All heavy atoms as atom14 arrays in JSON, in Angstrom:
{
  "sequence": "MIGIGTDFDGIDGSLEIKDAGDMPLLFDALEKKGFTLDEIEKIAWKNVYRVYRDVLG",
  "atom14_mask": [
    [1, 1, 1, 1, 1, 1, 1, 1, 0, 0, 0, 0, 0, 0],
    [1, 1, 1, 1, 1, 1, 1, 1, 0, 0, 0, 0, 0, 0],
    [1, 1, 1, 1, 0, 0, 0, 0, 0, 0, 0, 0, 0, 0],
    [1, 1, 1, 1, 1, 1, 1, 1, 0, 0, 0, 0, 0, 0],
    [1, 1, 1, 1, 0, 0, 0, 0, 0, 0, 0, 0, 0, 0],
    [1, 1, 1, 1, 1, 1, 1, 0, 0, 0, 0, 0, 0, 0],
    [1, 1, 1, 1, 1, 1, 1, 1, 0, 0, 0, 0, 0, 0],
    [1, 1, 1, 1, 1, 1, 1, 1, 1, 1, 1, 0, 0, 0],
    [1, 1, 1, 1, 1, 1, 1, 1, 0, 0, 0, 0, 0, 0],
    [1, 1, 1, 1, 0, 0, 0, 0, 0, 0, 0, 0, 0, 0],
    [1, 1, 1, 1, 1, 1, 1, 1, 0, 0, 0, 0, 0, 0],
    [1, 1, 1, 1, 1, 1, 1, 1, 0, 0, 0, 0, 0, 0],
    [1, 1, 1, 1, 0, 0, 0, 0, 0, 0, 0, 0, 0, 0],
    [1, 1, 1, 1, 1, 1, 0, 0, 0, 0, 0, 0, 0, 0],
    [1, 1, 1, 1, 1, 1, 1, 1, 0, 0, 0, 0, 0, 0],
    [1, 1, 1, 1, 1, 1, 1, 1, 1, 0, 0, 0, 0, 0],
    [1, 1, 1, 1, 1, 1, 1, 1, 0, 0, 0, 0, 0, 0],
    [1, 1, 1, 1, 1, 1, 1, 1, 1, 0, 0, 0, 0, 0],
    [1, 1, 1, 1, 1, 1, 1, 1, 0, 0, 0, 0, 0, 0],
    [1, 1, 1, 1, 1, 0, 0, 0, 0, 0, 0, 0, 0, 0],
    [1, 1, 1, 1, 0, 0, 0, 0, 0, 0, 0, 0, 0, 0],
    [1, 1, 1, 1, 1, 1, 1, 1, 0, 0, 0, 0, 0, 0],
    [1, 1, 1, 1, 1, 1, 1, 1, 0, 0, 0, 0, 0, 0],
    [1, 1, 1, 1, 1, 1, 1, 0, 0, 0, 0, 0, 0, 0],
    [1, 1, 1, 1, 1, 1, 1, 1, 0, 0, 0, 0, 0, 0],
    [1, 1, 1, 1, 1, 1, 1, 1, 0, 0, 0, 0, 0, 0],
    [1, 1, 1, 1, 1, 1, 1, 1, 1, 1, 1, 0, 0, 0],
    [1, 1, 1, 1, 1, 1, 1, 1, 0, 0, 0, 0, 0, 0],
    [1, 1, 1, 1, 1, 0, 0, 0, 0, 0, 0, 0, 0, 0],
    [1, 1, 1, 1, 1, 1, 1, 1, 0, 0, 0, 0, 0, 0],
    [1, 1, 1, 1, 1, 1, 1, 1, 1, 0, 0, 0, 0, 0],
    [1, 1, 1, 1, 1, 1, 1, 1, 1, 0, 0, 0, 0, 0],
    [1, 1, 1, 1, 1, 1, 1, 1, 1, 0, 0, 0, 0, 0],
    [1, 1, 1, 1, 0, 0, 0, 0, 0, 0, 0, 0, 0, 0],
    [1, 1, 1, 1, 1, 1, 1, 1, 1, 1, 1, 0, 0, 0],
    [1, 1, 1, 1, 1, 1, 1, 0, 0, 0, 0, 0, 0, 0],
    [1, 1, 1, 1, 1, 1, 1, 1, 0, 0, 0, 0, 0, 0],
    [1, 1, 1, 1, 1, 1, 1, 1, 0, 0, 0, 0, 0, 0],
    [1, 1, 1, 1, 1, 1, 1, 1, 1, 0, 0, 0, 0, 0],
    [1, 1, 1, 1, 1, 1, 1, 1, 0, 0, 0, 0, 0, 0],
    [1, 1, 1, 1, 1, 1, 1, 1, 1, 0, 0, 0, 0, 0],
    [1, 1, 1, 1, 1, 1, 1, 1, 1, 0, 0, 0, 0, 0],
    [1, 1, 1, 1, 1, 1, 1, 1, 0, 0, 0, 0, 0, 0],
    [1, 1, 1, 1, 1, 0, 0, 0, 0, 0, 0, 0, 0, 0],
    [1, 1, 1, 1, 1, 1, 1, 1, 1, 1, 1, 1, 1, 1],
    [1, 1, 1, 1, 1, 1, 1, 1, 1, 0, 0, 0, 0, 0],
    [1, 1, 1, 1, 1, 1, 1, 1, 0, 0, 0, 0, 0, 0],
    [1, 1, 1, 1, 1, 1, 1, 0, 0, 0, 0, 0, 0, 0],
    [1, 1, 1, 1, 1, 1, 1, 1, 1, 1, 1, 1, 0, 0],
    [1, 1, 1, 1, 1, 1, 1, 1, 1, 1, 1, 0, 0, 0],
    [1, 1, 1, 1, 1, 1, 1, 0, 0, 0, 0, 0, 0, 0],
    [1, 1, 1, 1, 1, 1, 1, 1, 1, 1, 1, 1, 0, 0],
    [1, 1, 1, 1, 1, 1, 1, 1, 1, 1, 1, 0, 0, 0],
    [1, 1, 1, 1, 1, 1, 1, 1, 0, 0, 0, 0, 0, 0],
    [1, 1, 1, 1, 1, 1, 1, 0, 0, 0, 0, 0, 0, 0],
    [1, 1, 1, 1, 1, 1, 1, 1, 0, 0, 0, 0, 0, 0],
    [1, 1, 1, 1, 0, 0, 0, 0, 0, 0, 0, 0, 0, 0]
  ],
  "atom14_positions": [
    [[12.09, 3.78, 1.84], [11.25, 2.81, 1.35], [9.94, 2.77, 2.09], [9.93, 2.83, 3.27], [11.87, 1.39, 1.25], [10.86, 0.3, 0.73], [11.45, -1.34, 0.9], [10.86, -1.67, 2.59], [0.0, 0.0, 0.0], [0.0, 0.0, 0.0], [0.0, 0.0, 0.0], [0.0, 0.0, 0.0], [0.0, 0.0, 0.0], [0.0, 0.0, 0.0]],
    [[8.81, 2.68, 1.41], [7.48, 2.55, 1.98], [6.87, 1.26, 1.39], [6.92, 0.93, 0.26], [6.6, 3.68, 1.64], [7.22, 5.05, 2.19], [5.23, 3.57, 2.01], [6.49, 6.29, 1.7], [0.0, 0.0, 0.0], [0.0, 0.0, 0.0], [0.0, 0.0, 0.0], [0.0, 0.0, 0.0], [0.0, 0.0, 0.0], [0.0, 0.0, 0.0]],
    [[6.21, 0.61, 2.29], [5.47, -0.57, 1.95], [4.19, -0.62, 2.84], [4.17, -0.3, 3.97], [0.0, 0.0, 0.0], [0.0, 0.0, 0.0], [0.0, 0.0, 0.0], [0.0, 0.0, 0.0], [0.0, 0.0, 0.0], [0.0, 0.0, 0.0], [0.0, 0.0, 0.0], [0.0, 0.0, 0.0], [0.0, 0.0, 0.0], [0.0, 0.0, 0.0]],
    [[3.11, -0.91, 2.18], [1.83, -0.95, 2.81], [1.31, -2.34, 3.17], [1.33, -3.21, 2.46], [0.67, -0.34, 1.92], [1.0, 1.07, 1.44], [-0.63, -0.42, 2.51], [0.94, 2.0, 2.51], [0.0, 0.0, 0.0], [0.0, 0.0, 0.0], [0.0, 0.0, 0.0], [0.0, 0.0, 0.0], [0.0, 0.0, 0.0], [0.0, 0.0, 0.0]],
    [[1.05, -2.54, 4.45], [0.4, -3.87, 4.9], [-1.09, -3.71, 5.04], [-1.64, -2.66, 5.09], [0.0, 0.0, 0.0], [0.0, 0.0, 0.0], [0.0, 0.0, 0.0], [0.0, 0.0, 0.0], [0.0, 0.0, 0.0], [0.0, 0.0, 0.0], [0.0, 0.0, 0.0], [0.0, 0.0, 0.0], [0.0, 0.0, 0.0], [0.0, 0.0, 0.0]],
    [[-1.71, -4.78, 5.03], [-3.24, -4.84, 5.02], [-3.71, -5.61, 6.1], [-4.74, -6.35, 6.13], [-3.86, -5.32, 3.64], [-3.28, -6.69, 3.33], [-3.58, -4.47, 2.51], [0.0, 0.0, 0.0], [0.0, 0.0, 0.0], [0.0, 0.0, 0.0], [0.0, 0.0, 0.0], [0.0, 0.0, 0.0], [0.0, 0.0, 0.0], [0.0, 0.0, 0.0]],
    [[-2.95, -5.66, 7.31], [-3.3, -6.36, 8.41], [-4.1, -5.41, 9.32], [-3.55, -4.53, 9.91], [-2.05, -6.84, 9.17], [-2.4, -7.59, 10.41], [-3.6, -7.79, 10.8], [-1.41, -8.03, 11.13], [0.0, 0.0, 0.0], [0.0, 0.0, 0.0], [0.0, 0.0, 0.0], [0.0, 0.0, 0.0], [0.0, 0.0, 0.0], [0.0, 0.0, 0.0]],
    [[-5.43, -5.62, 9.27], [-6.26, -4.76, 10.02], [-6.69, -5.24, 11.41], [-7.56, -4.61, 12.13], [-7.53, -4.3, 9.15], [-7.24, -3.55, 7.96], [-7.01, -4.19, 6.72], [-7.05, -2.2, 7.94], [-6.69, -3.54, 5.63], [-6.74, -1.44, 6.88], [-6.62, -2.1, 5.7], [0.0, 0.0, 0.0], [0.0, 0.0, 0.0], [0.0, 0.0, 0.0]],
    [[-6.08, -6.29, 11.81], [-6.35, -6.81, 13.22], [-6.01, -5.74, 14.25], [-4.92, -5.22, 14.27], [-5.63, -8.15, 13.38], [-6.05, -9.23, 12.58], [-7.18, -9.2, 11.95], [-5.4, -10.28, 12.47], [0.0, 0.0, 0.0], [0.0, 0.0, 0.0], [0.0, 0.0, 0.0], [0.0, 0.0, 0.0], [0.0, 0.0, 0.0], [0.0, 0.0, 0.0]],
    [[-6.93, -5.61, 15.21], [-6.67, -4.78, 16.4], [-6.88, -3.34, 16.17], [-6.64, -2.52, 16.93], [0.0, 0.0, 0.0], [0.0, 0.0, 0.0], [0.0, 0.0, 0.0], [0.0, 0.0, 0.0], [0.0, 0.0, 0.0], [0.0, 0.0, 0.0], [0.0, 0.0, 0.0], [0.0, 0.0, 0.0], [0.0, 0.0, 0.0], [0.0, 0.0, 0.0]],
    [[-7.42, -2.9, 14.96], [-7.74, -1.49, 14.65], [-9.2, -1.28, 14.96], [-10.11, -1.92, 14.46], [-7.43, -1.09, 13.27], [-5.94, -1.28, 12.94], [-7.89, 0.27, 12.91], [-5.48, -1.01, 11.5], [0.0, 0.0, 0.0], [0.0, 0.0, 0.0], [0.0, 0.0, 0.0], [0.0, 0.0, 0.0], [0.0, 0.0, 0.0], [0.0, 0.0, 0.0]],
    [[-9.45, -0.36, 15.89], [-10.86, -0.05, 16.2], [-11.22, 1.26, 15.59], [-10.37, 2.01, 15.17], [-11.03, 0.06, 17.69], [-10.76, -1.2, 18.46], [-11.14, -2.31, 17.87], [-10.26, -1.24, 19.56], [0.0, 0.0, 0.0], [0.0, 0.0, 0.0], [0.0, 0.0, 0.0], [0.0, 0.0, 0.0], [0.0, 0.0, 0.0], [0.0, 0.0, 0.0]],
    [[-12.48, 1.45, 15.44], [-13.06, 2.82, 14.95], [-13.51, 2.7, 13.56], [-13.44, 1.63, 12.99], [0.0, 0.0, 0.0], [0.0, 0.0, 0.0], [0.0, 0.0, 0.0], [0.0, 0.0, 0.0], [0.0, 0.0, 0.0], [0.0, 0.0, 0.0], [0.0, 0.0, 0.0], [0.0, 0.0, 0.0], [0.0, 0.0, 0.0], [0.0, 0.0, 0.0]],
    [[-14.07, 3.8, 13.14], [-14.61, 3.85, 11.83], [-13.48, 4.25, 10.84], [-12.96, 5.33, 10.91], [-15.69, 4.99, 11.84], [-16.2, 5.08, 10.51], [0.0, 0.0, 0.0], [0.0, 0.0, 0.0], [0.0, 0.0, 0.0], [0.0, 0.0, 0.0], [0.0, 0.0, 0.0], [0.0, 0.0, 0.0], [0.0, 0.0, 0.0], [0.0, 0.0, 0.0]],
    [[-13.2, 3.3, 9.95], [-12.07, 3.63, 9.0], [-12.67, 3.58, 7.55], [-13.58, 2.91, 7.16], [-11.14, 2.33, 9.02], [-10.54, 2.11, 10.35], [-9.68, 0.86, 10.35], [-9.67, 3.23, 10.85], [0.0, 0.0, 0.0], [0.0, 0.0, 0.0], [0.0, 0.0, 0.0], [0.0, 0.0, 0.0], [0.0, 0.0, 0.0], [0.0, 0.0, 0.0]],
    [[-12.09, 4.62, 6.78], [-12.48, 4.6, 5.33], [-12.07, 3.43, 4.6], [-12.77, 3.02, 3.77], [-11.89, 5.96, 4.74], [-12.34, 6.15, 3.37], [-11.9, 7.45, 2.78], [-11.33, 8.32, 3.47], [-12.08, 7.63, 1.62], [0.0, 0.0, 0.0], [0.0, 0.0, 0.0], [0.0, 0.0, 0.0], [0.0, 0.0, 0.0], [0.0, 0.0, 0.0]],
    [[-10.84, 2.96, 4.91], [-10.32, 1.72, 4.31], [-10.53, 0.52, 5.33], [-9.84, 0.43, 6.36], [-8.88, 1.82, 3.94], [-8.64, 2.91, 2.88], [-8.3, 0.48, 3.47], [-7.31, 3.21, 2.55], [0.0, 0.0, 0.0], [0.0, 0.0, 0.0], [0.0, 0.0, 0.0], [0.0, 0.0, 0.0], [0.0, 0.0, 0.0], [0.0, 0.0, 0.0]],
    [[-11.54, -0.25, 5.15], [-11.96, -1.15, 6.12], [-11.22, -2.56, 6.02], [-11.12, -3.31, 6.98], [-13.56, -1.5, 6.06], [-14.28, -0.28, 6.38], [-15.79, -0.41, 6.1], [-16.58, 0.73, 6.4], [-16.2, 1.98, 5.52], [0.0, 0.0, 0.0], [0.0, 0.0, 0.0], [0.0, 0.0, 0.0], [0.0, 0.0, 0.0], [0.0, 0.0, 0.0]],
    [[-10.83, -2.85, 4.77], [-10.1, -4.21, 4.5], [-9.3, -3.99, 3.17], [-9.32, -2.85, 2.57], [-11.0, -5.36, 4.49], [-12.1, -5.18, 3.39], [-11.79, -4.76, 2.34], [-13.2, -5.6, 3.66], [0.0, 0.0, 0.0], [0.0, 0.0, 0.0], [0.0, 0.0, 0.0], [0.0, 0.0, 0.0], [0.0, 0.0, 0.0], [0.0, 0.0, 0.0]],
    [[-8.58, -4.99, 2.86], [-7.7, -4.98, 1.64], [-8.45, -4.65, 0.43], [-7.92, -4.09, -0.47], [-7.05, -6.21, 1.48], [0.0, 0.0, 0.0], [0.0, 0.0, 0.0], [0.0, 0.0, 0.0], [0.0, 0.0, 0.0], [0.0, 0.0, 0.0], [0.0, 0.0, 0.0], [0.0, 0.0, 0.0], [0.0, 0.0, 0.0], [0.0, 0.0, 0.0]],
    [[-9.82, -4.85, 0.28], [-10.55, -4.62, -0.79], [-10.79, -3.13, -1.06], [-11.19, -2.71, -2.17], [0.0, 0.0, 0.0], [0.0, 0.0, 0.0], [0.0, 0.0, 0.0], [0.0, 0.0, 0.0], [0.0, 0.0, 0.0], [0.0, 0.0, 0.0], [0.0, 0.0, 0.0], [0.0, 0.0, 0.0], [0.0, 0.0, 0.0], [0.0, 0.0, 0.0]],
    [[-10.58, -2.33, -0.07], [-10.71, -0.91, -0.21], [-9.42, -0.13, -0.46], [-9.31, 1.1, -0.63], [-11.22, -0.33, 1.21], [-12.67, -0.65, 1.34], [-13.37, -0.87, 0.45], [-13.06, -0.7, 2.55], [0.0, 0.0, 0.0], [0.0, 0.0, 0.0], [0.0, 0.0, 0.0], [0.0, 0.0, 0.0], [0.0, 0.0, 0.0], [0.0, 0.0, 0.0]],
    [[-8.3, -0.88, -0.67], [-6.96, -0.2, -0.93], [-7.02, 0.63, -2.25], [-6.26, 1.62, -2.22], [-5.82, -1.33, -1.01], [-5.65, -2.08, 0.28], [-5.2, -0.89, 1.68], [-3.62, -0.37, 1.24], [0.0, 0.0, 0.0], [0.0, 0.0, 0.0], [0.0, 0.0, 0.0], [0.0, 0.0, 0.0], [0.0, 0.0, 0.0], [0.0, 0.0, 0.0]],
    [[-7.85, 0.38, -3.26], [-7.88, 1.31, -4.34], [-8.27, 2.77, -3.9], [-7.8, 3.68, -4.58], [-8.9, 0.74, -5.25], [-8.81, -0.77, -4.98], [-8.54, -0.8, -3.53], [0.0, 0.0, 0.0], [0.0, 0.0, 0.0], [0.0, 0.0, 0.0], [0.0, 0.0, 0.0], [0.0, 0.0, 0.0], [0.0, 0.0, 0.0], [0.0, 0.0, 0.0]],
    [[-8.99, 2.9, -2.75], [-9.19, 4.29, -2.36], [-7.95, 5.07, -2.04], [-7.77, 6.2, -2.31], [-10.15, 4.22, -1.08], [-11.56, 3.59, -1.28], [-12.18, 3.43, 0.09], [-12.3, 4.59, -2.24], [0.0, 0.0, 0.0], [0.0, 0.0, 0.0], [0.0, 0.0, 0.0], [0.0, 0.0, 0.0], [0.0, 0.0, 0.0], [0.0, 0.0, 0.0]],
    [[-7.02, 4.3, -1.37], [-5.77, 4.94, -1.05], [-4.97, 5.34, -2.34], [-4.41, 6.35, -2.45], [-4.85, 4.03, -0.19], [-3.46, 4.49, 0.11], [-3.43, 5.77, 0.79], [-2.67, 3.37, 0.82], [0.0, 0.0, 0.0], [0.0, 0.0, 0.0], [0.0, 0.0, 0.0], [0.0, 0.0, 0.0], [0.0, 0.0, 0.0], [0.0, 0.0, 0.0]],
    [[-4.94, 4.34, -3.23], [-4.14, 4.5, -4.49], [-4.7, 5.7, -5.39], [-4.02, 6.46, -5.96], [-3.9, 3.24, -5.18], [-3.37, 2.2, -4.36], [-3.91, 0.85, -4.27], [-2.25, 2.43, -3.51], [-3.4, -0.07, -3.6], [-1.69, 1.45, -2.66], [-2.15, 0.14, -2.74], [0.0, 0.0, 0.0], [0.0, 0.0, 0.0], [0.0, 0.0, 0.0]],
    [[-6.07, 5.73, -5.35], [-6.71, 6.78, -6.08], [-6.42, 8.16, -5.44], [-6.1, 9.15, -6.12], [-8.28, 6.61, -5.99], [-8.68, 5.49, -6.95], [-7.99, 5.03, -7.84], [-9.86, 5.04, -6.85], [0.0, 0.0, 0.0], [0.0, 0.0, 0.0], [0.0, 0.0, 0.0], [0.0, 0.0, 0.0], [0.0, 0.0, 0.0], [0.0, 0.0, 0.0]],
    [[-6.41, 8.25, -4.08], [-6.01, 9.47, -3.3], [-4.53, 9.85, -3.68], [-4.34, 10.94, -3.87], [-6.25, 9.3, -1.93], [0.0, 0.0, 0.0], [0.0, 0.0, 0.0], [0.0, 0.0, 0.0], [0.0, 0.0, 0.0], [0.0, 0.0, 0.0], [0.0, 0.0, 0.0], [0.0, 0.0, 0.0], [0.0, 0.0, 0.0], [0.0, 0.0, 0.0]],
    [[-3.7, 8.91, -3.73], [-2.29, 9.2, -3.92], [-2.14, 9.75, -5.37], [-1.4, 10.77, -5.68], [-1.42, 7.97, -3.87], [-1.22, 7.4, -2.44], [-0.55, 6.11, -2.41], [-0.44, 8.38, -1.59], [0.0, 0.0, 0.0], [0.0, 0.0, 0.0], [0.0, 0.0, 0.0], [0.0, 0.0, 0.0], [0.0, 0.0, 0.0], [0.0, 0.0, 0.0]],
    [[-2.88, 9.11, -6.35], [-2.86, 9.74, -7.65], [-3.32, 11.13, -7.85], [-2.71, 12.04, -8.39], [-3.67, 8.85, -8.63], [-3.56, 9.16, -10.06], [-4.31, 8.24, -11.01], [-5.29, 7.52, -10.45], [-4.03, 8.25, -12.13], [0.0, 0.0, 0.0], [0.0, 0.0, 0.0], [0.0, 0.0, 0.0], [0.0, 0.0, 0.0], [0.0, 0.0, 0.0]],
    [[-4.42, 11.4, -7.07], [-4.95, 12.83, -7.0], [-4.06, 13.85, -6.42], [-3.98, 15.04, -6.76], [-6.27, 12.79, -6.22], [-7.49, 12.16, -7.01], [-8.75, 12.06, -6.32], [-9.82, 11.39, -7.0], [-11.08, 11.23, -6.15], [0.0, 0.0, 0.0], [0.0, 0.0, 0.0], [0.0, 0.0, 0.0], [0.0, 0.0, 0.0], [0.0, 0.0, 0.0]],
    [[-3.13, 13.26, -5.53], [-2.15, 14.13, -4.88], [-0.92, 14.33, -5.73], [0.05, 15.07, -5.29], [-1.71, 13.65, -3.45], [-2.88, 13.76, -2.49], [-3.0, 15.23, -2.08], [-4.1, 15.35, -1.06], [-4.31, 16.82, -0.68], [0.0, 0.0, 0.0], [0.0, 0.0, 0.0], [0.0, 0.0, 0.0], [0.0, 0.0, 0.0], [0.0, 0.0, 0.0]],
    [[-0.92, 13.63, -6.89], [0.25, 13.93, -7.83], [1.34, 12.81, -7.78], [2.38, 12.98, -8.56], [0.0, 0.0, 0.0], [0.0, 0.0, 0.0], [0.0, 0.0, 0.0], [0.0, 0.0, 0.0], [0.0, 0.0, 0.0], [0.0, 0.0, 0.0], [0.0, 0.0, 0.0], [0.0, 0.0, 0.0], [0.0, 0.0, 0.0], [0.0, 0.0, 0.0]],
    [[1.09, 11.68, -7.1], [2.08, 10.6, -7.31], [1.98, 9.89, -8.69], [0.88, 9.81, -9.14], [1.65, 9.5, -6.19], [2.13, 9.91, -4.8], [1.37, 10.76, -4.09], [3.22, 9.32, -4.19], [1.78, 11.06, -2.65], [3.59, 9.58, -2.88], [2.86, 10.56, -2.17], [0.0, 0.0, 0.0], [0.0, 0.0, 0.0], [0.0, 0.0, 0.0]],
    [[3.05, 9.55, -9.14], [2.99, 8.85, -10.49], [2.54, 7.46, -10.3], [2.7, 6.9, -9.14], [4.5, 8.88, -11.1], [5.37, 8.05, -10.31], [4.98, 10.29, -11.23], [0.0, 0.0, 0.0], [0.0, 0.0, 0.0], [0.0, 0.0, 0.0], [0.0, 0.0, 0.0], [0.0, 0.0, 0.0], [0.0, 0.0, 0.0], [0.0, 0.0, 0.0]],
    [[2.24, 6.76, -11.37], [1.93, 5.41, -11.27], [3.03, 4.49, -10.74], [2.89, 3.64, -10.05], [1.48, 4.93, -12.7], [1.06, 3.32, -12.81], [-0.09, 2.95, -11.78], [0.77, 2.99, -14.2], [0.0, 0.0, 0.0], [0.0, 0.0, 0.0], [0.0, 0.0, 0.0], [0.0, 0.0, 0.0], [0.0, 0.0, 0.0], [0.0, 0.0, 0.0]],
    [[4.31, 4.75, -11.2], [5.5, 4.08, -10.7], [5.66, 4.21, -9.2], [5.84, 3.31, -8.49], [6.7, 4.54, -11.41], [7.92, 3.72, -11.06], [7.91, 2.43, -11.21], [8.94, 4.23, -10.55], [0.0, 0.0, 0.0], [0.0, 0.0, 0.0], [0.0, 0.0, 0.0], [0.0, 0.0, 0.0], [0.0, 0.0, 0.0], [0.0, 0.0, 0.0]],
    [[5.41, 5.47, -8.7], [5.54, 5.61, -7.16], [4.39, 4.9, -6.49], [4.73, 4.26, -5.43], [5.4, 7.13, -6.89], [6.61, 7.89, -7.34], [6.38, 9.43, -7.26], [5.28, 9.91, -7.47], [7.34, 10.15, -6.98], [0.0, 0.0, 0.0], [0.0, 0.0, 0.0], [0.0, 0.0, 0.0], [0.0, 0.0, 0.0], [0.0, 0.0, 0.0]],
    [[3.28, 4.87, -7.11], [2.16, 4.19, -6.41], [2.36, 2.69, -6.37], [2.05, 2.01, -5.45], [0.75, 4.54, -7.1], [0.46, 6.04, -6.83], [-0.35, 3.63, -6.61], [-0.66, 6.57, -7.64], [0.0, 0.0, 0.0], [0.0, 0.0, 0.0], [0.0, 0.0, 0.0], [0.0, 0.0, 0.0], [0.0, 0.0, 0.0], [0.0, 0.0, 0.0]],
    [[2.94, 2.17, -7.41], [3.2, 0.7, -7.51], [4.3, 0.33, -6.62], [4.26, -0.74, -6.01], [3.53, 0.34, -8.98], [2.43, 0.27, -9.88], [2.85, -0.17, -11.26], [4.0, 0.04, -11.72], [1.96, -0.56, -12.09], [0.0, 0.0, 0.0], [0.0, 0.0, 0.0], [0.0, 0.0, 0.0], [0.0, 0.0, 0.0], [0.0, 0.0, 0.0]],
    [[5.2, 1.28, -6.44], [6.35, 0.99, -5.39], [5.7, 0.94, -4.01], [6.07, 0.09, -3.28], [7.41, 1.98, -5.44], [8.27, 1.83, -6.72], [9.36, 2.95, -6.72], [10.22, 2.68, -8.0], [11.25, 3.86, -8.13], [0.0, 0.0, 0.0], [0.0, 0.0, 0.0], [0.0, 0.0, 0.0], [0.0, 0.0, 0.0], [0.0, 0.0, 0.0]],
    [[4.94, 1.75, -3.59], [4.22, 1.75, -2.38], [3.29, 0.62, -2.23], [3.34, 0.01, -1.13], [3.4, 3.09, -2.12], [4.3, 4.3, -2.08], [2.47, 3.02, -0.89], [3.67, 5.69, -2.23], [0.0, 0.0, 0.0], [0.0, 0.0, 0.0], [0.0, 0.0, 0.0], [0.0, 0.0, 0.0], [0.0, 0.0, 0.0], [0.0, 0.0, 0.0]],
    [[2.58, 0.25, -3.27], [1.56, -0.91, -3.21], [2.24, -2.26, -3.07], [1.81, -3.08, -2.3], [0.81, -0.84, -4.5], [0.0, 0.0, 0.0], [0.0, 0.0, 0.0], [0.0, 0.0, 0.0], [0.0, 0.0, 0.0], [0.0, 0.0, 0.0], [0.0, 0.0, 0.0], [0.0, 0.0, 0.0], [0.0, 0.0, 0.0], [0.0, 0.0, 0.0]],
    [[3.38, -2.44, -3.9], [3.97, -3.76, -3.74], [5.48, -3.86, -4.2], [6.21, -4.72, -3.73], [3.24, -4.73, -4.64], [3.2, -4.44, -6.05], [2.31, -3.55, -6.71], [3.97, -5.03, -7.11], [2.58, -3.62, -8.1], [3.64, -4.42, -8.28], [4.99, -5.95, -6.99], [4.23, -4.76, -9.48], [5.63, -6.36, -8.22], [5.26, -5.69, -9.51]],
    [[5.83, -2.94, -5.07], [7.16, -3.16, -5.61], [8.29, -3.03, -4.67], [9.39, -3.82, -4.65], [7.49, -2.16, -6.81], [6.77, -2.64, -8.03], [7.12, -1.56, -9.08], [6.52, -2.02, -10.48], [6.87, -0.97, -11.52], [0.0, 0.0, 0.0], [0.0, 0.0, 0.0], [0.0, 0.0, 0.0], [0.0, 0.0, 0.0], [0.0, 0.0, 0.0]],
    [[8.2, -2.12, -3.63], [9.35, -1.97, -2.56], [9.37, -3.21, -1.77], [10.57, -3.79, -1.58], [8.96, -0.81, -1.73], [9.28, 0.58, -2.38], [10.02, 0.67, -3.34], [8.53, 1.55, -1.96], [0.0, 0.0, 0.0], [0.0, 0.0, 0.0], [0.0, 0.0, 0.0], [0.0, 0.0, 0.0], [0.0, 0.0, 0.0], [0.0, 0.0, 0.0]],
    [[8.24, -3.73, -1.33], [8.26, -4.95, -0.49], [8.86, -6.13, -1.33], [9.68, -6.98, -0.75], [6.93, -5.26, 0.13], [6.9, -6.53, 0.9], [6.58, -4.11, 1.05], [0.0, 0.0, 0.0], [0.0, 0.0, 0.0], [0.0, 0.0, 0.0], [0.0, 0.0, 0.0], [0.0, 0.0, 0.0], [0.0, 0.0, 0.0], [0.0, 0.0, 0.0]],
    [[8.3, -6.24, -2.48], [8.82, -7.35, -3.4], [10.32, -7.39, -3.53], [11.07, -8.35, -3.51], [8.15, -7.27, -4.71], [8.6, -8.31, -5.72], [8.25, -9.64, -5.65], [9.49, -7.99, -6.77], [8.71, -10.64, -6.54], [9.98, -8.94, -7.63], [9.62, -10.21, -7.51], [10.04, -11.18, -8.32], [0.0, 0.0, 0.0], [0.0, 0.0, 0.0]],
    [[10.84, -6.16, -3.74], [12.3, -5.95, -3.92], [13.08, -6.41, -2.71], [14.03, -7.15, -2.8], [12.68, -4.54, -4.27], [14.14, -4.26, -4.44], [14.49, -2.73, -4.71], [13.91, -1.91, -3.77], [14.49, -1.65, -2.6], [15.49, -2.28, -2.1], [13.86, -0.75, -1.79], [0.0, 0.0, 0.0], [0.0, 0.0, 0.0], [0.0, 0.0, 0.0]],
    [[12.54, -6.09, -1.49], [13.3, -6.51, -0.31], [13.2, -7.97, -0.08], [14.15, -8.66, 0.21], [12.65, -5.74, 1.02], [13.11, -6.39, 2.19], [12.91, -4.31, 0.85], [0.0, 0.0, 0.0], [0.0, 0.0, 0.0], [0.0, 0.0, 0.0], [0.0, 0.0, 0.0], [0.0, 0.0, 0.0], [0.0, 0.0, 0.0], [0.0, 0.0, 0.0]],
    [[11.94, -8.53, -0.4], [11.87, -10.01, -0.29], [12.83, -10.7, -1.25], [13.6, -11.71, -0.91], [10.43, -10.52, -0.59], [9.4, -10.22, 0.41], [8.05, -10.39, 0.15], [9.7, -9.95, 1.75], [7.08, -10.05, 1.05], [8.77, -9.71, 2.63], [7.42, -9.76, 2.3], [6.53, -9.54, 3.36], [0.0, 0.0, 0.0], [0.0, 0.0, 0.0]],
    [[12.88, -10.19, -2.49], [13.73, -10.87, -3.51], [15.27, -10.72, -3.01], [15.93, -11.7, -3.2], [13.57, -10.12, -4.79], [14.29, -10.67, -5.97], [14.13, -9.96, -7.17], [14.89, -8.61, -6.98], [14.37, -7.46, -7.3], [13.09, -7.29, -7.8], [14.98, -6.33, -7.07], [0.0, 0.0, 0.0], [0.0, 0.0, 0.0], [0.0, 0.0, 0.0]],
    [[15.61, -9.46, -2.6], [17.04, -9.36, -2.2], [17.44, -10.2, -0.95], [18.51, -10.69, -0.9], [17.31, -7.88, -1.89], [17.34, -7.01, -3.19], [17.17, -7.54, -4.27], [17.28, -5.76, -2.98], [0.0, 0.0, 0.0], [0.0, 0.0, 0.0], [0.0, 0.0, 0.0], [0.0, 0.0, 0.0], [0.0, 0.0, 0.0], [0.0, 0.0, 0.0]],
    [[16.56, -10.27, 0.02], [16.81, -10.97, 1.18], [16.63, -12.56, 1.02], [17.54, -13.3, 1.48], [15.9, -10.46, 2.4], [15.97, -11.39, 3.6], [16.13, -9.03, 2.66], [0.0, 0.0, 0.0], [0.0, 0.0, 0.0], [0.0, 0.0, 0.0], [0.0, 0.0, 0.0], [0.0, 0.0, 0.0], [0.0, 0.0, 0.0], [0.0, 0.0, 0.0]],
    [[15.65, -12.93, 0.42], [15.36, -14.38, 0.23], [15.9, -14.95, -1.07], [16.08, -16.18, -1.19], [13.85, -14.73, 0.33], [13.19, -14.17, 1.49], [11.67, -14.4, 1.32], [13.62, -14.88, 2.63], [0.0, 0.0, 0.0], [0.0, 0.0, 0.0], [0.0, 0.0, 0.0], [0.0, 0.0, 0.0], [0.0, 0.0, 0.0], [0.0, 0.0, 0.0]],
    [[16.24, -14.14, -2.11], [16.75, -14.58, -3.34], [18.05, -15.26, -3.25], [18.43, -16.12, -3.89], [0.0, 0.0, 0.0], [0.0, 0.0, 0.0], [0.0, 0.0, 0.0], [0.0, 0.0, 0.0], [0.0, 0.0, 0.0], [0.0, 0.0, 0.0], [0.0, 0.0, 0.0], [0.0, 0.0, 0.0], [0.0, 0.0, 0.0], [0.0, 0.0, 0.0]]
  ]
}
């Protein structure tokens, strides 16, 4: 399972993805590499949602 966090505290340097608003850059790159929409959605939120639902549900 993969889940992406957007906590950028403590990261130094020049980053292509500077904050959560730039996350579409990652998802566009994944699509260009051949990831399906379902796989990208799982990485973006569905995997973490499923764990929260299973643990807290």
